[in-house]
Structure formats: C-alpha cells, structure tokens
C-alpha positions as CSV (number, residue, x, y, z in Angstrom):
1,M,0.2,0.1,-0.1
2,R,2.9,2.5,0.9
3,F,4.6,1.6,-2.6
4,L,1.2,2.4,-4.3
5,Q,1.0,5.7,-2.2
6,L,4.6,6.7,-3.0
7,V,4.1,6.0,-6.8
8,T,0.9,8.0,-6.8
9,A,2.5,11.0,-4.8
10,G,4.8,11.2,-7.6
11,T,2.2,11.8,-10.2
12,L,0.1,14.4,-8.2
13,A,2.0,17.5,-9.3
14,P,0.0,18.4,-12.3
15,T,-3.3,17.8,-10.4
16,A,-2.1,19.9,-7.5
17,V,-1.0,22.7,-9.8
18,A,-4.2,22.6,-11.6
19,V,-6.4,22.6,-8.6
20,F,-4.2,25.5,-7.0
21,R,-4.8,27.5,-10.2
22,L,-8.5,26.8,-10.3
23,A,-8.8,27.9,-6.5
24,A,-6.4,30.6,-6.7
25,P,-8.8,33.6,-7.6
26,L,-10.3,33.0,-4.0
27,G,-6.9,33.8,-2.7
28,A,-3.3,31.9,-2.6
29,L,-4.4,30.2,0.9
30,V,-7.3,28.8,-0.6
31,G,-5.6,27.4,-3.4
32,A,-2.9,25.8,-1.5
33,L,-5.5,24.2,0.9
34,A,-7.7,22.9,-2.1
35,A,-4.4,21.4,-3.7
36,A,-3.4,19.9,-0.2
37,A,-7.1,18.6,0.1
38,T,-7.0,16.9,-3.2
39,A,-3.7,15.2,-2.6
40,T,-5.2,14.0,0.5
41,A,-8.2,12.8,-1.1
42,V,-6.3,10.5,-3.6
43,L,-3.5,9.3,-1.3
44,A,-5.6,8.5,1.9
45,P,-8.1,6.3,0.5
46,I,-5.7,4.2,-1.3
47,G,-5.0,1.5,1.6
48,A,-8.9,1.1,2.1
49,R,-9.4,0.8,-1.5
50,V,-6.9,-2.2,-1.9
51,R,-8.5,-3.9,1.2
52,F,-12.0,-3.4,-0.5
53,G,-10.8,-5.5,-3.5
54,F,-8.9,-8.1,-1.6
55,Q,-11.4,-8.6,1.1
56,D,-14.5,-8.9,-0.8
57,E,-17.4,-8.9,1.3
58,R,-21.2,-8.2,0.9
59,R,-21.5,-4.5,0.7
60,A,-24.2,-2.0,-0.5
61,R,-24.1,-0.9,-3.9
62,S,-23.4,2.5,-2.5
63,S,-20.0,1.2,-1.2
64,S,-19.2,0.0,-4.7
65,T,-20.1,3.1,-6.2
66,L,-17.8,5.3,-4.0
67,A,-15.1,2.8,-4.8
68,V,-15.3,3.2,-8.4
69,L,-15.4,7.1,-8.2
70,F,-12.4,6.8,-6.2
71,D,-10.8,4.9,-8.7
72,L,-11.7,7.7,-11.4
73,L,-10.0,10.3,-9.2
74,W,-6.9,8.0,-8.7
75,M,-6.7,7.1,-12.1
76,T,-7.0,10.7,-13.3
77,S,-4.1,11.9,-11.2
78,M,-2.0,8.8,-12.3
79,L,-2.5,9.7,-16.0
80,A,-2.0,13.5,-15.7
81,P,1.5,13.6,-16.2
82,V,1.2,12.0,-19.6
83,T,-1.6,14.1,-20.6
84,T,-0.1,17.2,-19.3
85,L,3.2,16.5,-21.4
86,L,1.2,16.1,-24.2
87,A,-0.7,19.2,-23.4
88,A,2.5,21.2,-23.1
89,V,3.8,19.9,-26.5
90,G,0.8,21.2,-28.1
91,L,0.9,24.7,-26.4
92,A,4.6,24.8,-27.2
93,V,3.9,24.5,-30.9
94,A,1.0,26.9,-30.6
95,H,3.6,29.2,-28.9
96,R,1.5,29.5,-25.9
97,L,3.5,27.2,-23.5
98,S,2.8,27.8,-19.9
99,L,3.2,25.4,-17.3
100,G,0.0,26.1,-15.4
101,A,-2.1,26.0,-18.5
102,A,-0.5,22.8,-19.6
103,C,-1.5,21.4,-16.2
104,E,-5.0,22.4,-16.4
105,V,-5.5,21.2,-20.1
106,G,-3.5,17.8,-19.0
107,V,-5.7,17.1,-15.8
108,A,-8.9,17.9,-18.0
109,G,-7.8,15.3,-20.6
110,A,-6.8,12.9,-17.9
111,A,-10.1,13.4,-16.3
112,L,-12.0,12.6,-19.5
113,V,-9.7,9.5,-20.4
114,A,-10.1,8.1,-17.0
115,G,-13.9,8.5,-17.1
116,Y,-14.0,6.5,-20.4
117,G,-11.9,3.8,-19.2
118,V,-13.8,3.5,-15.7
119,L,-17.4,4.5,-16.8
120,V,-17.5,3.5,-20.4
121,R,-14.9,1.0,-21.8
122,R,-14.9,-1.3,-18.7
123,R,-18.8,-2.0,-19.5
124,W,-18.5,-1.9,-23.3
125,V,-18.1,-5.5,-24.1
126,R,-17.0,-6.8,-27.4
127,R,-17.7,-9.9,-29.5
128,R,-14.9,-11.6,-31.0
129,R,-14.7,-14.3,-33.5
130,V,-11.6,-16.4,-34.0
131,E,-11.4,-19.0,-36.4
132,L,-8.4,-21.6,-35.8
133,E,-7.4,-24.3,-38.0
134,I,-6.4,-27.5,-35.7
135,P,-4.1,-30.2,-37.2
136,G,-5.8,-33.5,-36.8
137,L,-9.2,-32.2,-36.2
138,P,-12.0,-34.6,-37.3
139,A,-14.0,-33.4,-40.1
140,A,-17.0,-34.0,-37.7
141,F,-15.7,-31.2,-35.6
142,D,-14.9,-28.9,-38.4
143,G,-16.8,-25.7,-37.6
144,Y,-17.2,-26.6,-33.8
145,R,-17.9,-23.6,-31.7
146,I,-16.6,-22.5,-28.3
147,V,-17.6,-19.4,-26.7
148,H,-14.7,-18.4,-24.4
149,L,-15.4,-16.1,-21.1
150,S,-12.7,-15.7,-18.4
151,D,-11.9,-13.5,-15.3
152,L,-15.6,-12.6,-14.6
153,H,-14.5,-11.4,-11.0
154,V,-17.9,-11.5,-9.5
155,G,-18.0,-9.5,-6.4
156,S,-18.4,-5.9,-5.1
157,I,-17.2,-4.1,-8.0
158,D,-18.4,-6.6,-11.1
159,R,-21.8,-7.4,-9.7
160,R,-24.2,-10.4,-10.5
161,E,-26.2,-8.2,-12.9
162,E,-23.2,-7.4,-15.2
163,A,-21.9,-11.2,-15.0
164,L,-25.5,-12.3,-16.1
165,A,-25.3,-9.8,-18.9
166,W,-22.2,-11.5,-20.1
167,S,-23.5,-14.6,-20.0
168,H,-26.5,-13.7,-22.0
169,A,-24.3,-12.3,-24.6
170,A,-22.5,-15.7,-24.7
171,N,-26.0,-17.5,-25.1
172,A,-26.7,-15.4,-28.2
173,L,-24.0,-16.9,-30.0
174,D,-25.7,-20.5,-29.5
175,A,-22.3,-22.1,-29.6
176,D,-21.7,-25.9,-29.1
177,L,-19.6,-25.6,-25.9
178,A,-19.2,-22.7,-23.2
179,V,-15.9,-22.5,-21.3
180,I,-14.8,-20.1,-18.5
181,T,-11.1,-20.2,-17.8
182,G,-11.2,-19.2,-14.0
183,D,-11.0,-16.3,-11.7
184,I,-14.9,-16.5,-11.6
185,L,-14.8,-14.7,-8.1
186,T,-12.6,-11.9,-7.0
187,T,-12.0,-13.1,-3.4
188,G,-13.7,-14.9,-0.4
189,T,-17.1,-16.8,-0.3
190,A,-19.4,-13.9,-0.1
191,Y,-20.4,-14.0,-3.7
192,H,-20.4,-17.9,-4.3
193,D,-24.4,-17.8,-5.1
194,D,-23.9,-14.8,-7.4
195,A,-21.2,-16.2,-9.3
196,A,-23.0,-19.6,-9.5
197,D,-26.3,-17.7,-10.7
198,A,-24.2,-15.9,-13.6
199,V,-22.4,-19.3,-14.6
200,G,-25.6,-21.3,-14.4
201,A,-27.2,-18.9,-17.0
202,L,-24.8,-19.7,-19.4
203,R,-26.1,-22.5,-22.3
204,A,-24.3,-24.7,-24.9
205,K,-25.4,-27.7,-26.8
206,D,-22.5,-29.7,-25.1
207,G,-22.4,-27.9,-21.7
208,V,-20.6,-25.6,-19.8
209,F,-17.3,-26.1,-18.3
210,A,-14.7,-24.2,-16.2
211,C,-11.4,-24.4,-14.6
212,L,-10.3,-22.6,-11.3
213,G,-8.3,-19.4,-11.4
214,N,-6.2,-18.1,-8.5
215,H,-8.8,-15.9,-6.9
216,D,-11.2,-18.9,-6.9
217,Y,-9.4,-20.8,-4.2
218,Y,-11.7,-19.5,-1.4
219,G,-14.1,-22.2,-0.2
220,E,-13.5,-23.8,-3.7
221,E,-15.0,-27.1,-3.0
222,E,-18.5,-25.3,-1.9
223,L,-18.0,-23.1,-5.3
224,C,-17.5,-25.9,-7.7
225,A,-20.8,-27.7,-5.7
226,K,-22.8,-24.5,-6.2
227,L,-21.6,-24.4,-10.0
228,A,-22.5,-28.0,-10.5
229,R,-25.9,-27.6,-9.0
230,R,-26.5,-24.9,-11.9
231,G,-25.4,-27.3,-14.5
232,A,-21.4,-26.1,-14.9
233,R,-18.9,-28.5,-14.3
234,V,-15.3,-27.5,-13.0
235,L,-12.6,-29.6,-14.6
236,R,-9.8,-30.2,-12.0
237,N,-7.1,-32.3,-13.3
238,E,-9.8,-34.1,-15.3
239,G,-11.1,-34.2,-18.7
240,V,-14.2,-35.2,-21.0
241,A,-14.9,-36.4,-24.1
242,I,-17.1,-34.7,-26.6
243,T,-18.3,-36.9,-29.2
244,R,-19.5,-36.4,-32.9
245,G,-20.4,-40.0,-33.9
246,R,-17.1,-41.9,-33.5
247,E,-14.9,-38.9,-33.5
248,T,-13.8,-37.4,-30.2
249,L,-12.6,-34.0,-28.9
250,W,-11.0,-34.1,-25.7
251,L,-11.8,-31.2,-23.4
252,A,-9.3,-31.1,-20.2
253,G,-9.0,-28.6,-17.2
254,I,-6.4,-28.2,-14.7
255,E,-5.7,-26.6,-11.2
256,D,-4.1,-23.3,-11.3
257,V,-0.5,-23.0,-11.2
258,W,-0.3,-20.3,-8.4
259,R,-2.9,-22.0,-6.0
260,G,-3.8,-25.3,-7.1
261,A,-1.5,-28.3,-7.9
262,P,-2.0,-28.7,-11.9
263,D,-1.6,-32.3,-13.0
264,L,-2.1,-32.3,-16.9
265,R,-1.4,-36.3,-17.0
266,A,-4.5,-36.8,-14.7
267,A,-6.5,-34.4,-17.0
268,L,-5.6,-36.4,-20.3
269,R,-6.3,-40.0,-18.5
270,G,-8.9,-41.8,-20.7
271,R,-8.2,-39.9,-23.4
272,P,-8.8,-41.6,-26.9
273,E,-5.5,-41.9,-28.8
274,G,-5.2,-39.4,-31.3
275,A,-8.2,-37.2,-30.0
276,P,-7.2,-33.7,-30.1
277,I,-6.8,-31.8,-26.8
278,V,-8.5,-28.4,-25.8
279,L,-7.3,-27.4,-22.3
280,L,-8.8,-24.9,-20.1
281,A,-5.8,-23.7,-18.1
282,H,-6.3,-20.2,-16.4
283,N,-2.5,-19.0,-16.3
284,P,-1.0,-18.9,-19.8
285,D,2.2,-19.6,-18.6
286,F,1.4,-23.3,-18.5
287,F,1.4,-23.3,-22.3
288,P,4.9,-24.7,-22.8
289,R,3.8,-27.8,-20.6
290,A,0.9,-28.0,-22.7
291,R,2.5,-28.0,-25.8
292,E,5.1,-30.5,-24.9
293,A,2.2,-32.9,-24.0
294,G,0.5,-32.4,-27.4
295,V,-2.3,-30.2,-26.5
296,S,-3.9,-28.8,-29.6
297,L,-5.5,-25.7,-27.9
298,T,-4.7,-24.1,-24.6
299,L,-7.6,-21.4,-23.5
300,S,-6.3,-19.1,-20.8
301,G,-7.1,-15.8,-18.9
302,H,-5.5,-14.3,-15.9
303,T,-3.7,-11.4,-17.6
304,H,-6.8,-9.2,-18.3
305,A,-4.8,-7.7,-21.1
306,G,-3.2,-5.6,-18.5
307,Q,-6.2,-3.7,-18.2
308,L,-4.2,-0.9,-19.7
309,A,-3.0,-1.3,-23.3
310,V,-2.2,0.8,-26.4
311,P,-5.6,0.6,-28.5
312,F,-5.3,-1.8,-31.4
313,L,-2.1,-3.1,-30.0
314,V,-3.2,-4.8,-27.0
315,S,-1.2,-8.3,-28.0
316,R,2.0,-6.2,-28.3
317,A,1.9,-3.1,-26.0
318,T,0.1,-3.8,-22.7
319,L,0.7,-3.8,-19.1
320,S,0.6,-7.7,-19.2
321,H,3.8,-7.7,-21.2
322,F,5.8,-7.4,-17.8
323,V,4.4,-10.9,-16.5
324,T,4.0,-12.9,-19.2
325,R,5.2,-14.0,-22.8
326,W,1.5,-14.5,-23.6
327,P,-0.5,-11.4,-22.9
328,A,-3.5,-11.6,-24.7
329,G,-5.0,-12.8,-27.8
330,L,-3.9,-15.8,-30.2
331,F,-0.4,-17.2,-30.4
332,R,1.0,-20.4,-32.0
333,D,3.8,-22.4,-31.4
334,G,4.2,-25.2,-34.2
335,A,0.9,-27.2,-34.0
336,A,-0.1,-25.9,-30.7
337,S,-2.0,-22.6,-30.2
338,I,-3.0,-20.8,-27.0
339,F,-5.8,-18.3,-26.9
340,V,-5.6,-15.8,-24.0
341,H,-8.7,-14.0,-23.0
342,A,-8.6,-10.4,-21.8
343,G,-11.2,-11.0,-19.3
344,L,-14.6,-9.3,-18.5
345,G,-14.1,-8.1,-14.9
346,T,-11.4,-6.2,-13.2
347,T,-9.2,-6.3,-10.2
348,G,-7.2,-3.4,-8.7
349,P,-8.6,0.1,-10.1
350,A,-11.9,-0.4,-11.9
351,I,-10.7,0.8,-15.2
352,R,-9.9,-0.5,-18.9
353,L,-8.2,1.6,-21.7
354,G,-7.2,-0.3,-24.9
355,A,-7.9,-3.8,-23.3
356,A,-11.6,-4.3,-24.1
357,P,-13.7,-6.9,-22.1
358,E,-14.6,-9.6,-24.5
359,V,-17.0,-12.5,-25.2
360,V,-15.0,-14.8,-27.8
361,E,-16.3,-17.1,-30.1
362,I,-13.8,-19.7,-31.2
363,V,-14.4,-21.6,-34.4
364,L,-12.2,-24.9,-34.9
365,K,-11.4,-25.8,-38.4
366,A,-10.1,-28.9,-39.9
367,T,-7.1,-28.7,-41.8
368,P,-5.7,-31.3,-44.4
369,S,-2.3,-29.8,-44.4
370,G,-1.6,-30.6,-40.9
371,R,-0.7,-26.7,-40.2
372,G,-3.1,-24.2,-39.5
373,R,-3.2,-20.6,-39.9
374,P,-5.0,-18.5,-37.3
375,T,-7.5,-15.6,-38.1
376,A,-9.4,-13.4,-35.9
377,S,-11.9,-10.7,-36.0
378,G,-13.9,-8.7,-33.4
379,R,-16.7,-5.9,-33.1
380,G,-17.8,-3.9,-30.1
381,H,-20.9,-3.6,-28.5
382,R,-22.5,-2.2,-25.3
383,S,-23.7,-4.9,-23.2
384,E,-27.4,-4.8,-22.3
385,R,-28.2,-4.1,-18.6
C-alpha cells in the first residue's frame, strides 16, 4: 500500500497545480488548501481501496459506487503526467506554452480518459470471433464453436447483474460449448451464489465447463458444488470426451499453477488415442508444458490484457507484457495454439483502456495440410443491462 501511495504521490504534481490555479482567484491560501485537500483525497483512501478489493465482502451498491468514483479520481491523477506532457507539447507548438495552462489542460484530458476507462470502456463488451485451424481435427468437428469467457471477478465491483449480461451475450452466439477459464470470483465466499447464478445462466449444446483461477481458491469445494448444481462442471485435473459420432474431442481442465496443483497427465487420463485436446488452464504460463504434452489448443485468461494497453495493439503493447510472454490474444507455436482471453471483470482499479472486455467465439477448423493458420476478428457492442 505504501508503494502505491508513493507511486501515486509522484504523479500528483499536475493535479495539485491545476487545482491550485482553479482555486487561486479566492486567494493563494485557499488554492494551497484546495491542492492539499485533493492530494489527501487521492492518497489517504488507497489502503482502504486495496482492502476493498482483496477482502471482498457483501457490501451495499453505494459502497461499490464510492470505490469506482475513487478509482476515477485516482486514475485521473495517475494519467495526468502523460496528458500534461502532451498538452505542453501542443501549447509549445502553438507558441502558448505555460506550465500552469499545460497542467489545467492535461488534468482535464486525464479526467476524460479516466472517465472513459472507468465508466464506459470497462462496461463496453466486444464480441470477438476467432477461427483456428487445428491439425488433426476430425471432420466431424470442423466448424465446432466454443464460446470463451474468463475472469468474471464477480464481487463488489463486478456484480451479479453485469455477469448475467455477459452470460446472455454468450448465449446469443448459440455455441456448441461454453467455457470459463477461471477467476470466476474476486476473493472470499460472499459472492459464491452470485457467481453460480451467472455461470448457471450459460447455455451450450455440449454443456458448460470451467477451470479454477488463482482468485477462486476460497471455499473452492463449495463453489464447485454450487456451480455443478446449476449445470456447470469445473474440471480439476480431469477431462471429458466431446463426441460427434465416432469422433472425439478431448476437453481437459487443470488446477491453477499459483494456488492449485496442476496435473496435466491426470487431465488426459482416458483420452482416446489421437483425439485432439482443448485445455482449460487459467494461467497462460502453463502453455509450454501443454505444448510438450501435445495439447492442440490451450484456452487461458488471468492477464486481463493488462487492463491498460495501447489501443489496437493489445497483444504487443500492454501492461501484461511485464508478467507473461502471452499477454492477450492468439499465439501459435508449431502445431500448438493458445488463446489468452482479455477477461470481463477487473481487479485493482476498476478501469480498462485499450483492453476491451470480450465474449469470444472460437471456431475450430479442420485442415488437411497439418498446419493451421489462425485468423481473428472482433466487433464492439455495449452490454445490455
């Protein structure tokens, strides 16, 4: 928490200057007090905001609204140095450079960007379609459609109503199979029923399956039981055969690498020889082991695409690049592929910029050549609430 406060304090100068200038007509002392009050309003609640996210308990919606509004203020101050620099460059080009004016314009711009990320982009879910050729895929599964969700983080911030909307958006695709690659919850057990309601609303011809993420290991046995009662099966180092006539697609799921004990060998036990494998593994860092074991397609999440990324370059320029080689999107290594879902919910500050939440339709394609060529497309839409 102190580290976050120190980092945030280092970004506060433009905001403090802008507030001082706005209040200065009432007197220099008033301006100074206003700037100090703004700095306090940003720095003091950080500890409480962190605890709010990591000690997720049943809270009134008003508490969640206050947390999101604080995130708006917090992210404005964090983005202000960048937007102030851009404003300074623009004013310099116009030969009207002024430090105070640059701060005012920069903070206003930061507030607009943060407002978009917190209030709009975070709730603007895109539908994405990915077509992927799978070497050795039986003709019976050519065109097989999987709807992929991940990182719902049902809790105080991303509530039951939002999660139900995501499930309804997935159902509209009428897919053959629905999967969730972990982090169904944020923390704790208070929102088990809400999460189960949202996941239980999913529908697919061959069923609904999930794996656990690192945030799900809070009363996970109870969580899995509640999901099962609502028709969703959590694969915990186990697999299931999806059949079309005499042909089989093996769907496997493993425990999370951070909190569980992943056992891919157990997840593949009983697989018919030659059946292509689709693996649900929350953390994409498991991909090398999956590739070595002959897994055709690994579906993961965990990264949230960093939540902050350069628009249209999310697979190349995102905060998640600092923690994994597979930050978001589709990657291929030989005959093996991995798709890393950008997530639907958030952790930490409730913001998304350049890293859209998504409902993904994955279409498996048979290929006689033995080597696939992935293609992807996406379109945005506002979730109906």
